[in-house]
PDB file with one MODEL, atoms N, CA, C and O in Angstrom:
MODEL        1
ATOM      1  N   UNK A   1     -14.509 150.503 224.492  1.00  0.00           N
ATOM      2  CA  UNK A   1     -13.926 149.034 224.040  1.00  0.00           C
ATOM      3  C   UNK A   1     -13.517 148.745 222.889  1.00  0.00           C
ATOM      4  O   UNK A   1     -14.330 148.977 221.995  1.00  0.00           O
ATOM      5  N   UNK A   2     -12.178 148.161 222.472  1.00  0.00           N
ATOM      6  CA  UNK A   2     -11.949 147.550 221.054  1.00  0.00           C
ATOM      7  C   UNK A   2     -12.140 146.561 220.756  1.00  0.00           C
ATOM      8  O   UNK A   2     -11.918 145.687 221.594  1.00  0.00           O
ATOM      9  N   UNK A   3     -12.630 146.178 219.468  1.00  0.00           N
ATOM     10  CA  UNK A   3     -12.889 145.057 218.912  1.00  0.00           C
ATOM     11  C   UNK A   3     -11.465 144.348 218.592  1.00  0.00           C
ATOM     12  O   UNK A   3     -10.525 145.059 218.235  1.00  0.00           O
ATOM     13  N   UNK A   4     -11.305 142.924 218.722  1.00  0.00           N
ATOM     14  CA  UNK A   4     -10.183 142.562 218.408  1.00  0.00           C
ATOM     15  C   UNK A   4     -10.082 142.394 216.776  1.00  0.00           C
ATOM     16  O   UNK A   4     -11.089 142.357 216.070  1.00  0.00           O
ATOM     17  N   UNK A   5      -8.747 142.299 216.266  1.00  0.00           N
ATOM     18  CA  UNK A   5      -8.382 142.249 214.928  1.00  0.00           C
ATOM     19  C   UNK A   5      -7.644 141.103 214.823  1.00  0.00           C
ATOM     20  O   UNK A   5      -6.553 140.944 215.370  1.00  0.00           O
ATOM     21  N   UNK A   6      -8.587 139.752 213.672  1.00  0.00           N
ATOM     22  CA  UNK A   6      -7.944 138.718 213.517  1.00  0.00           C
ATOM     23  C   UNK A   6      -7.512 138.731 212.390  1.00  0.00           C
ATOM     24  O   UNK A   6      -8.249 138.893 211.417  1.00  0.00           O
ATOM     25  N   UNK A   7      -6.304 138.573 212.311  1.00  0.00           N
ATOM     26  CA  UNK A   7      -5.471 138.476 210.933  1.00  0.00           C
ATOM     27  C   UNK A   7      -5.651 137.014 210.486  1.00  0.00           C
ATOM     28  O   UNK A   7      -5.932 136.098 211.259  1.00  0.00           O
ATOM     29  N   UNK A   8      -5.457 136.885 209.130  1.00  0.00           N
ATOM     30  CA  UNK A   8      -5.468 135.506 208.502  1.00  0.00           C
ATOM     31  C   UNK A   8      -4.136 134.594 209.087  1.00  0.00           C
ATOM     32  O   UNK A   8      -3.010 135.091 209.085  1.00  0.00           O
ATOM     33  N   UNK A   9      -4.343 133.466 209.494  1.00  0.00           N
ATOM     34  CA  UNK A   9      -3.044 132.636 209.709  1.00  0.00           C
ATOM     35  C   UNK A   9      -2.798 132.100 208.436  1.00  0.00           C
ATOM     36  O   UNK A   9      -3.665 131.602 207.718  1.00  0.00           O
ATOM     37  N   UNK A  10      -1.250 132.240 208.083  1.00  0.00           N
ATOM     38  CA  UNK A  10      -0.776 131.484 206.705  1.00  0.00           C
ATOM     39  C   UNK A  10      -0.800 129.818 207.015  1.00  0.00           C
ATOM     40  O   UNK A  10      -0.512 129.126 207.991  1.00  0.00           O
ATOM     41  N   UNK A  11      -1.295 129.561 205.671  1.00  0.00           N
ATOM     42  CA  UNK A  11      -1.499 127.935 205.895  1.00  0.00           C
ATOM     43  C   UNK A  11      -2.678 127.269 206.579  1.00  0.00           C
ATOM     44  O   UNK A  11      -2.823 126.065 206.790  1.00  0.00           O
ATOM     45  N   UNK A  12      -3.427 128.184 206.860  1.00  0.00           N
ATOM     46  CA  UNK A  12      -4.883 127.916 207.740  1.00  0.00           C
ATOM     47  C   UNK A  12      -5.769 127.436 206.746  1.00  0.00           C
ATOM     48  O   UNK A  12      -6.604 126.613 207.122  1.00  0.00           O
ATOM     49  N   UNK A  13      -5.765 127.773 205.572  1.00  0.00           N
ATOM     50  CA  UNK A  13      -6.542 127.173 204.692  1.00  0.00           C
ATOM     51  C   UNK A  13      -6.205 125.522 204.282  1.00  0.00           C
ATOM     52  O   UNK A  13      -6.971 124.570 204.134  1.00  0.00           O
ATOM     53  N   UNK A  14      -5.037 125.606 204.194  1.00  0.00           N
ATOM     54  CA  UNK A  14      -4.686 123.860 203.741  1.00  0.00           C
ATOM     55  C   UNK A  14      -4.775 122.986 204.846  1.00  0.00           C
ATOM     56  O   UNK A  14      -4.993 121.784 204.692  1.00  0.00           O
ATOM     57  N   UNK A  15      -4.584 123.642 206.220  1.00  0.00           N
ATOM     58  CA  UNK A  15      -4.874 122.530 207.152  1.00  0.00           C
ATOM     59  C   UNK A  15      -6.180 122.916 208.128  1.00  0.00           C
ATOM     60  O   UNK A  15      -6.163 123.768 209.016  1.00  0.00           O
ATOM     61  N   UNK A  16      -7.144 122.203 207.801  1.00  0.00           N
ATOM     62  CA  UNK A  16      -8.624 122.085 208.506  1.00  0.00           C
ATOM     63  C   UNK A  16      -8.767 121.969 210.009  1.00  0.00           C
ATOM     64  O   UNK A  16      -8.639 120.867 210.544  1.00  0.00           O
ATOM     65  N   UNK A  17      -9.000 122.940 210.636  1.00  0.00           N
ATOM     66  CA  UNK A  17      -9.564 123.127 211.866  1.00  0.00           C
ATOM     67  C   UNK A  17      -8.474 123.783 212.803  1.00  0.00           C
ATOM     68  O   UNK A  17      -8.491 123.646 214.027  1.00  0.00           O
ATOM     69  N   UNK A  18      -7.386 124.615 212.012  1.00  0.00           N
ATOM     70  CA  UNK A  18      -6.602 125.055 212.497  1.00  0.00           C
ATOM     71  C   UNK A  18      -7.205 126.536 213.106  1.00  0.00           C
ATOM     72  O   UNK A  18      -6.818 127.089 214.135  1.00  0.00           O
ATOM     73  N   UNK A  19      -8.035 126.910 212.371  1.00  0.00           N
ATOM     74  CA  UNK A  19      -8.667 128.410 212.537  1.00  0.00           C
ATOM     75  C   UNK A  19     -10.195 128.158 212.598  1.00  0.00           C
ATOM     76  O   UNK A  19     -11.078 128.499 211.809  1.00  0.00           O
ATOM     77  N   UNK A  20     -10.253 127.492 213.714  1.00  0.00           N
ATOM     78  CA  UNK A  20     -11.950 127.426 214.022  1.00  0.00           C
ATOM     79  C   UNK A  20     -12.325 128.338 214.958  1.00  0.00           C
ATOM     80  O   UNK A  20     -11.739 128.569 216.015  1.00  0.00           O
ATOM     81  N   UNK A  21     -13.708 129.054 214.381  1.00  0.00           N
ATOM     82  CA  UNK A  21     -14.196 129.930 215.440  1.00  0.00           C
ATOM     83  C   UNK A  21     -14.160 129.560 216.809  1.00  0.00           C
ATOM     84  O   UNK A  21     -14.506 128.469 217.260  1.00  0.00           O
ATOM     85  N   UNK A  22     -13.607 130.780 217.609  1.00  0.00           N
ATOM     86  CA  UNK A  22     -14.061 130.412 219.063  1.00  0.00           C
ATOM     87  C   UNK A  22     -12.381 130.436 219.722  1.00  0.00           C
ATOM     88  O   UNK A  22     -12.156 130.744 220.892  1.00  0.00           O
ATOM     89  N   UNK A  23     -11.584 130.153 218.990  1.00  0.00           N
ATOM     90  CA  UNK A  23     -10.156 129.787 219.737  1.00  0.00           C
ATOM     91  C   UNK A  23      -9.572 131.231 219.273  1.00  0.00           C
ATOM     92  O   UNK A  23      -9.860 132.064 218.414  1.00  0.00           O
ATOM     93  N   UNK A  24      -8.458 131.064 220.444  1.00  0.00           N
ATOM     94  CA  UNK A  24      -7.707 132.503 220.599  1.00  0.00           C
ATOM     95  C   UNK A  24      -6.524 132.281 219.671  1.00  0.00           C
ATOM     96  O   UNK A  24      -6.011 131.212 219.340  1.00  0.00           O
ATOM     97  N   UNK A  25      -6.261 133.294 219.386  1.00  0.00           N
ATOM     98  CA  UNK A  25      -5.107 133.639 218.201  1.00  0.00           C
ATOM     99  C   UNK A  25      -3.883 132.870 218.678  1.00  0.00           C
ATOM    100  O   UNK A  25      -3.331 132.127 217.865  1.00  0.00           O
ATOM    101  N   UNK A  26      -3.312 132.993 220.153  1.00  0.00           N
ATOM    102  CA  UNK A  26      -2.267 132.273 220.583  1.00  0.00           C
ATOM    103  C   UNK A  26      -2.467 130.680 220.745  1.00  0.00           C
ATOM    104  O   UNK A  26      -1.512 129.913 220.872  1.00  0.00           O
ATOM    105  N   UNK A  27      -3.610 130.332 220.728  1.00  0.00           N
ATOM    106  CA  UNK A  27      -3.856 128.883 220.573  1.00  0.00           C
ATOM    107  C   UNK A  27      -3.671 128.309 219.360  1.00  0.00           C
ATOM    108  O   UNK A  27      -3.261 127.149 219.313  1.00  0.00           O
ATOM    109  N   UNK A  28      -3.930 128.991 218.252  1.00  0.00           N
ATOM    110  CA  UNK A  28      -3.791 128.588 217.089  1.00  0.00           C
ATOM    111  C   UNK A  28      -2.348 128.729 216.820  1.00  0.00           C
ATOM    112  O   UNK A  28      -1.805 127.788 216.241  1.00  0.00           O
ATOM    113  N   UNK A  29      -1.542 129.900 217.196  1.00  0.00           N
ATOM    114  CA  UNK A  29      -0.315 130.150 217.077  1.00  0.00           C
ATOM    115  C   UNK A  29       0.658 128.345 217.659  1.00  0.00           C
ATOM    116  O   UNK A  29       1.272 127.529 216.973  1.00  0.00           O
ATOM    117  N   UNK A  30       0.381 128.381 219.060  1.00  0.00           N
ATOM    118  CA  UNK A  30       0.894 127.091 219.478  1.00  0.00           C
ATOM    119  C   UNK A  30       0.636 125.679 218.930  1.00  0.00           C
ATOM    120  O   UNK A  30       1.363 124.690 219.019  1.00  0.00           O
ATOM    121  N   UNK A  31      -0.615 125.816 218.318  1.00  0.00           N
ATOM    122  CA  UNK A  31      -0.844 124.621 217.403  1.00  0.00           C
ATOM    123  C   UNK A  31      -0.124 124.325 216.289  1.00  0.00           C
ATOM    124  O   UNK A  31       0.180 123.202 215.888  1.00  0.00           O
ATOM    125  N   UNK A  32       0.171 125.524 215.740  1.00  0.00           N
ATOM    126  CA  UNK A  32       0.843 125.584 214.251  1.00  0.00           C
ATOM    127  C   UNK A  32       2.356 125.394 214.599  1.00  0.00           C
ATOM    128  O   UNK A  32       3.134 124.746 213.899  1.00  0.00           O
ATOM    129  N   UNK A  33       2.704 126.080 215.846  1.00  0.00           N
ATOM    130  CA  UNK A  33       4.111 125.742 216.193  1.00  0.00           C
ATOM    131  C   UNK A  33       4.436 124.276 216.339  1.00  0.00           C
ATOM    132  O   UNK A  33       5.492 123.826 215.894  1.00  0.00           O
ATOM    133  N   UNK A  34       3.591 123.563 216.924  1.00  0.00           N
ATOM    134  CA  UNK A  34       3.791 121.931 217.608  1.00  0.00           C
ATOM    135  C   UNK A  34       3.879 121.376 216.326  1.00  0.00           C
ATOM    136  O   UNK A  34       4.845 120.628 216.171  1.00  0.00           O
ATOM    137  N   UNK A  35       3.100 121.543 215.311  1.00  0.00           N
ATOM    138  CA  UNK A  35       3.280 121.111 213.972  1.00  0.00           C
ATOM    139  C   UNK A  35       4.558 121.241 213.256  1.00  0.00           C
ATOM    140  O   UNK A  35       5.066 120.273 212.689  1.00  0.00           O
ATOM    141  N   UNK A  36       5.055 122.331 213.265  1.00  0.00           N
ATOM    142  CA  UNK A  36       5.946 122.796 212.794  1.00  0.00           C
ATOM    143  C   UNK A  36       7.208 122.064 213.456  1.00  0.00           C
ATOM    144  O   UNK A  36       7.979 121.519 212.666  1.00  0.00           O
ATOM    145  N   UNK A  37       7.435 122.010 214.523  1.00  0.00           N
ATOM    146  CA  UNK A  37       8.391 121.046 215.545  1.00  0.00           C
ATOM    147  C   UNK A  37       8.302 119.856 215.078  1.00  0.00           C
ATOM    148  O   UNK A  37       9.409 119.362 214.862  1.00  0.00           O
ATOM    149  N   UNK A  38       7.268 119.075 214.790  1.00  0.00           N
ATOM    150  CA  UNK A  38       7.299 117.570 214.368  1.00  0.00           C
ATOM    151  C   UNK A  38       7.855 117.225 212.639  1.00  0.00           C
ATOM    152  O   UNK A  38       8.177 116.170 212.093  1.00  0.00           O
ATOM    153  N   UNK A  39       7.789 118.482 212.199  1.00  0.00           N
ATOM    154  CA  UNK A  39       8.121 118.445 210.605  1.00  0.00           C
ATOM    155  C   UNK A  39       9.604 118.273 210.781  1.00  0.00           C
ATOM    156  O   UNK A  39      10.267 119.097 211.410  1.00  0.00           O
ATOM    157  N   UNK A  40      10.226 116.997 210.117  1.00  0.00           N
ATOM    158  CA  UNK A  40      11.597 116.397 210.516  1.00  0.00           C
ATOM    159  C   UNK A  40      12.201 116.292 208.976  1.00  0.00           C
ATOM    160  O   UNK A  40      12.912 115.350 208.624  1.00  0.00           O
ATOM    161  N   UNK A  41      11.867 117.259 208.210  1.00  0.00           N
ATOM    162  CA  UNK A  41      12.361 117.089 206.701  1.00  0.00           C
ATOM    163  C   UNK A  41      13.734 117.388 206.436  1.00  0.00           C
ATOM    164  O   UNK A  41      14.357 116.690 205.636  1.00  0.00           O
ATOM    165  N   UNK A  42      14.271 118.350 207.023  1.00  0.00           N
ATOM    166  CA  UNK A  42      15.813 118.635 207.109  1.00  0.00           C
ATOM    167  C   UNK A  42      16.648 118.224 207.932  1.00  0.00           C
ATOM    168  O   UNK A  42      17.791 118.677 207.996  1.00  0.00           O
ATOM    169  N   UNK A  43      16.181 117.279 208.703  1.00  0.00           N
ATOM    170  CA  UNK A  43      16.987 116.766 209.952  1.00  0.00           C
ATOM    171  C   UNK A  43      17.905 115.935 209.564  1.00  0.00           C
ATOM    172  O   UNK A  43      18.818 115.853 210.386  1.00  0.00           O
ATOM    173  N   UNK A  44      18.033 115.274 208.629  1.00  0.00           N
ATOM    174  CA  UNK A  44      18.954 114.387 208.311  1.00  0.00           C
ATOM    175  C   UNK A  44      20.067 115.290 207.651  1.00  0.00           C
ATOM    176  O   UNK A  44      21.168 114.930 208.067  1.00  0.00           O
ATOM    177  N   UNK A  45      20.146 116.258 206.832  1.00  0.00           N
ATOM    178  CA  UNK A  45      20.821 116.838 206.364  1.00  0.00           C
ATOM    179  C   UNK A  45      21.798 117.865 207.439  1.00  0.00           C
ATOM    180  O   UNK A  45      22.980 118.182 207.300  1.00  0.00           O
ATOM    181  N   UNK A  46      20.883 118.220 208.479  1.00  0.00           N
ATOM    182  CA  UNK A  46      21.347 118.965 209.366  1.00  0.00           C
ATOM    183  C   UNK A  46      22.402 117.784 210.302  1.00  0.00           C
ATOM    184  O   UNK A  46      23.283 118.328 210.968  1.00  0.00           O
ATOM    185  N   UNK A  47      22.360 116.809 210.342  1.00  0.00           N
ATOM    186  CA  UNK A  47      22.948 115.592 211.214  1.00  0.00           C
ATOM    187  C   UNK A  47      24.099 115.621 210.383  1.00  0.00           C
ATOM    188  O   UNK A  47      25.176 116.059 210.786  1.00  0.00           O
ATOM    189  N   UNK A  48      23.907 115.145 209.167  1.00  0.00           N
ATOM    190  CA  UNK A  48      25.142 114.956 208.423  1.00  0.00           C
ATOM    191  C   UNK A  48      26.196 115.920 208.422  1.00  0.00           C
ATOM    192  O   UNK A  48      27.369 115.693 208.717  1.00  0.00           O
ATOM    193  N   UNK A  49      25.644 117.141 208.030  1.00  0.00           N
ATOM    194  CA  UNK A  49      26.644 118.338 208.227  1.00  0.00           C
ATOM    195  C   UNK A  49      27.414 118.776 209.395  1.00  0.00           C
ATOM    196  O   UNK A  49      28.444 119.450 209.366  1.00  0.00           O
ATOM    197  N   UNK A  50      26.680 118.230 210.632  1.00  0.00           N
ATOM    198  CA  UNK A  50      27.209 118.440 211.694  1.00  0.00           C
ATOM    199  C   UNK A  50      28.111 117.248 212.222  1.00  0.00           C
ATOM    200  O   UNK A  50      28.969 117.525 213.061  1.00  0.00           O
ATOM    201  N   UNK A  51      27.990 116.090 211.837  1.00  0.00           N
ATOM    202  CA  UNK A  51      29.063 115.154 211.627  1.00  0.00           C
ATOM    203  C   UNK A  51      30.098 115.440 210.710  1.00  0.00           C
ATOM    204  O   UNK A  51      31.187 115.104 211.175  1.00  0.00           O
ATOM    205  N   UNK A  52      30.166 115.947 209.552  1.00  0.00           N
ATOM    206  CA  UNK A  52      30.924 116.399 208.641  1.00  0.00           C
ATOM    207  C   UNK A  52      31.897 117.308 209.132  1.00  0.00           C
ATOM    208  O   UNK A  52      33.059 117.199 208.740  1.00  0.00           O
ATOM    209  N   UNK A  53      31.506 118.364 210.096  1.00  0.00           N
ATOM    210  CA  UNK A  53      32.191 119.092 210.435  1.00  0.00           C
ATOM    211  C   UNK A  53      33.040 119.206 211.604  1.00  0.00           C
ATOM    212  O   UNK A  53      33.919 120.015 211.900  1.00  0.00           O
ATOM    213  N   UNK A  54      32.422 117.910 212.360  1.00  0.00           N
ATOM    214  CA  UNK A  54      33.002 117.482 213.524  1.00  0.00           C
ATOM    215  C   UNK A  54      34.571 116.341 212.957  1.00  0.00           C
ATOM    216  O   UNK A  54      35.685 116.318 213.479  1.00  0.00           O
ATOM    217  N   UNK A  55      34.196 115.743 212.070  1.00  0.00           N
ATOM    218  CA  UNK A  55      35.030 114.988 211.772  1.00  0.00           C
ATOM    219  C   UNK A  55      36.152 115.785 211.217  1.00  0.00           C
ATOM    220  O   UNK A  55      37.314 115.473 211.478  1.00  0.00           O
ATOM    221  N   UNK A  56      35.804 116.989 210.323  1.00  0.00           N
ATOM    222  CA  UNK A  56      37.139 118.301 209.764  1.00  0.00           C
ATOM    223  C   UNK A  56      37.776 118.598 210.771  1.00  0.00           C
ATOM    224  O   UNK A  56      39.002 118.656 210.675  1.00  0.00           O
ATOM    225  N   UNK A  57      37.073 118.899 212.148  1.00  0.00           N
ATOM    226  CA  UNK A  57      37.783 119.165 213.072  1.00  0.00           C
ATOM    227  C   UNK A  57      38.848 118.430 213.520  1.00  0.00           C
ATOM    228  O   UNK A  57      40.026 118.785 213.541  1.00  0.00           O
ATOM    229  N   UNK A  58      38.292 117.192 213.945  1.00  0.00           N
ATOM    230  CA  UNK A  58      39.514 115.988 214.357  1.00  0.00           C
ATOM    231  C   UNK A  58      40.611 115.828 213.357  1.00  0.00           C
ATOM    232  O   UNK A  58      41.774 115.749 213.753  1.00  0.00           O
ATOM    233  N   UNK A  59      40.317 115.774 212.083  1.00  0.00           N
ATOM    234  CA  UNK A  59      41.342 115.722 211.086  1.00  0.00           C
ATOM    235  C   UNK A  59      42.232 116.728 210.843  1.00  0.00           C
ATOM    236  O   UNK A  59      43.337 116.698 210.302  1.00  0.00           O
ATOM    237  N   UNK A  60      41.511 117.753 211.383  1.00  0.00           N
ATOM    238  CA  UNK A  60      42.731 119.305 211.222  1.00  0.00           C
ATOM    239  C   UNK A  60      43.573 118.995 212.716  1.00  0.00           C
ATOM    240  O   UNK A  60      44.796 118.862 212.733  1.00  0.00           O
ATOM    241  N   UNK A  61      42.993 118.932 213.554  1.00  0.00           N
ATOM    242  CA  UNK A  61      43.607 118.749 214.692  1.00  0.00           C
ATOM    243  C   UNK A  61      44.710 117.372 214.746  1.00  0.00           C
ATOM    244  O   UNK A  61      45.858 117.558 215.150  1.00  0.00           O
ATOM    245  N   UNK A  62      44.381 116.384 214.430  1.00  0.00           N
ATOM    246  CA  UNK A  62      45.229 115.449 214.026  1.00  0.00           C
ATOM    247  C   UNK A  62      46.350 115.655 213.158  1.00  0.00           C
ATOM    248  O   UNK A  62      47.459 115.226 213.476  1.00  0.00           O
ATOM    249  N   UNK A  63      46.103 116.445 211.793  1.00  0.00           N
ATOM    250  CA  UNK A  63      47.377 116.774 211.041  1.00  0.00           C
ATOM    251  C   UNK A  63      48.091 117.967 212.058  1.00  0.00           C
ATOM    252  O   UNK A  63      49.262 117.696 212.324  1.00  0.00           O
ATOM    253  N   UNK A  64      47.664 119.030 212.568  1.00  0.00           N
ATOM    254  CA  UNK A  64      48.285 119.715 212.973  1.00  0.00           C
ATOM    255  C   UNK A  64      49.332 119.211 214.126  1.00  0.00           C
ATOM    256  O   UNK A  64      50.376 119.825 214.346  1.00  0.00           O
ATOM    257  N   UNK A  65      48.892 117.845 214.955  1.00  0.00           N
ATOM    258  CA  UNK A  65      49.742 117.210 216.156  1.00  0.00           C
ATOM    259  C   UNK A  65      50.744 116.541 215.340  1.00  0.00           C
ATOM    260  O   UNK A  65      51.922 116.721 215.649  1.00  0.00           O
ATOM    261  N   UNK A  66      50.464 115.803 214.354  1.00  0.00           N
ATOM    262  CA  UNK A  66      51.352 114.925 213.505  1.00  0.00           C
ATOM    263  C   UNK A  66      52.316 115.794 212.748  1.00  0.00           C
ATOM    264  O   UNK A  66      53.509 115.500 212.831  1.00  0.00           O
ATOM    265  N   UNK A  67      51.927 116.903 211.967  1.00  0.00           N
ATOM    266  CA  UNK A  67      52.728 118.016 211.660  1.00  0.00           C
ATOM    267  C   UNK A  67      53.755 118.285 212.387  1.00  0.00           C
ATOM    268  O   UNK A  67      54.914 118.002 212.083  1.00  0.00           O
ATOM    269  N   UNK A  68      53.341 118.932 213.542  1.00  0.00           N
ATOM    270  CA  UNK A  68      54.317 119.405 214.746  1.00  0.00           C
ATOM    271  C   UNK A  68      55.565 118.434 215.204  1.00  0.00           C
ATOM    272  O   UNK A  68      56.724 118.839 215.295  1.00  0.00           O
ATOM    273  N   UNK A  69      55.143 117.096 215.474  1.00  0.00           N
ATOM    274  CA  UNK A  69      56.036 115.869 215.727  1.00  0.00           C
ATOM    275  C   UNK A  69      56.998 115.539 214.728  1.00  0.00           C
ATOM    276  O   UNK A  69      58.124 115.132 215.015  1.00  0.00           O
ATOM    277  N   UNK A  70      56.439 115.763 213.137  1.00  0.00           N
ATOM    278  CA  UNK A  70      57.261 115.446 212.338  1.00  0.00           C
ATOM    279  C   UNK A  70      58.054 116.651 211.940  1.00  0.00           C
ATOM    280  O   UNK A  70      59.077 116.525 211.268  1.00  0.00           O
ATOM    281  N   UNK A  71      57.679 117.634 212.274  1.00  0.00           N
ATOM    282  CA  UNK A  71      58.644 119.049 211.963  1.00  0.00           C
ATOM    283  C   UNK A  71      59.919 118.710 213.313  1.00  0.00           C
ATOM    284  O   UNK A  71      61.116 118.507 213.112  1.00  0.00           O
ATOM    285  N   UNK A  72      59.316 118.730 214.464  1.00  0.00           N
ATOM    286  CA  UNK A  72      60.326 118.472 215.387  1.00  0.00           C
ATOM    287  C   UNK A  72      61.421 117.133 215.172  1.00  0.00           C
ATOM    288  O   UNK A  72      62.605 117.191 215.503  1.00  0.00           O
ATOM    289  N   UNK A  73      60.924 116.218 214.699  1.00  0.00           N
ATOM    290  CA  UNK A  73      61.946 114.764 214.179  1.00  0.00           C
ATOM    291  C   UNK A  73      62.580 115.158 213.121  1.00  0.00           C
ATOM    292  O   UNK A  73      63.735 114.746 213.024  1.00  0.00           O
ATOM    293  N   UNK A  74      62.165 115.859 212.259  1.00  0.00           N
ATOM    294  CA  UNK A  74      63.030 116.281 210.839  1.00  0.00           C
ATOM    295  C   UNK A  74      64.173 117.562 211.241  1.00  0.00           C
ATOM    296  O   UNK A  74      65.293 117.518 210.732  1.00  0.00           O
ATOM    297  N   UNK A  75      63.854 118.521 212.045  1.00  0.00           N
ATOM    298  CA  UNK A  75      65.082 119.327 212.565  1.00  0.00           C
ATOM    299  C   UNK A  75      65.666 118.637 213.426  1.00  0.00           C
ATOM    300  O   UNK A  75      66.883 118.799 213.331  1.00  0.00           O
ATOM    301  N   UNK A  76      65.265 117.663 214.546  1.00  0.00           N
ATOM    302  CA  UNK A  76      66.348 117.306 215.488  1.00  0.00           C
ATOM    303  C   UNK A  76      67.318 116.613 214.461  1.00  0.00           C
ATOM    304  O   UNK A  76      68.531 116.818 214.495  1.00  0.00           O
ATOM    305  N   UNK A  77      66.725 115.797 213.560  1.00  0.00           N
ATOM    306  CA  UNK A  77      67.722 114.771 212.661  1.00  0.00           C
ATOM    307  C   UNK A  77      68.687 115.728 211.943  1.00  0.00           C
ATOM    308  O   UNK A  77      69.891 115.472 211.962  1.00  0.00           O
ATOM    309  N   UNK A  78      68.265 116.712 211.372  1.00  0.00           N
ATOM    310  CA  UNK A  78      68.931 117.715 210.652  1.00  0.00           C
ATOM    311  C   UNK A  78      70.000 118.388 211.837  1.00  0.00           C
ATOM    312  O   UNK A  78      70.987 118.921 211.331  1.00  0.00           O
ATOM    313  N   UNK A  79      69.962 118.413 212.677  1.00  0.00           N
ATOM    314  CA  UNK A  79      70.817 119.415 213.697  1.00  0.00           C
ATOM    315  C   UNK A  79      71.726 118.311 214.116  1.00  0.00           C
ATOM    316  O   UNK A  79      72.858 118.594 214.506  1.00  0.00           O
ATOM    317  N   UNK A  80      71.368 117.226 214.072  1.00  0.00           N
ATOM    318  CA  UNK A  80      72.276 116.410 214.514  1.00  0.00           C
ATOM    319  C   UNK A  80      73.104 115.825 213.682  1.00  0.00           C
ATOM    320  O   UNK A  80      74.081 115.292 214.209  1.00  0.00           O
ATOM    321  N   UNK A  81      72.995 115.756 212.368  1.00  0.00           N
ATOM    322  CA  UNK A  81      73.544 115.506 211.061  1.00  0.00           C
ATOM    323  C   UNK A  81      74.871 116.226 211.285  1.00  0.00           C
ATOM    324  O   UNK A  81      74.930 117.333 211.822  1.00  0.00           O
ATOM    325  N   UNK A  82      75.904 115.568 210.861  1.00  0.00           N
ATOM    326  CA  UNK A  82      77.423 116.258 210.625  1.00  0.00           C
ATOM    327  C   UNK A  82      77.721 116.826 209.279  1.00  0.00           C
ATOM    328  O   UNK A  82      78.889 116.958 208.912  1.00  0.00           O
ATOM    329  N   UNK A  83      76.549 117.222 208.410  1.00  0.00           N
ATOM    330  CA  UNK A  83      76.415 117.689 207.297  1.00  0.00           C
ATOM    331  C   UNK A  83      77.061 119.151 207.369  1.00  0.00           C
ATOM    332  O   UNK A  83      77.069 119.872 206.372  1.00  0.00           O
TER     333      UNK A  83
ENDMDL
END
């Protein structure tokens, strides 16, 4: 029978109650994961960057559509002129 090797959990010293005696390493990992999932520090930055990229995509599509229409309009006008 082999003895279980317990590795120290990063950040366990700064969060009391995380690494109590008798808890399984998986349970401690799941508690740490839940704590990290609740952290919303960079969420605003992510939302703003997604919004900016979505606006940029729509702007590029609009410029391309308008550019194609303008190109067609001017070349039709040039073709119809008697110069």
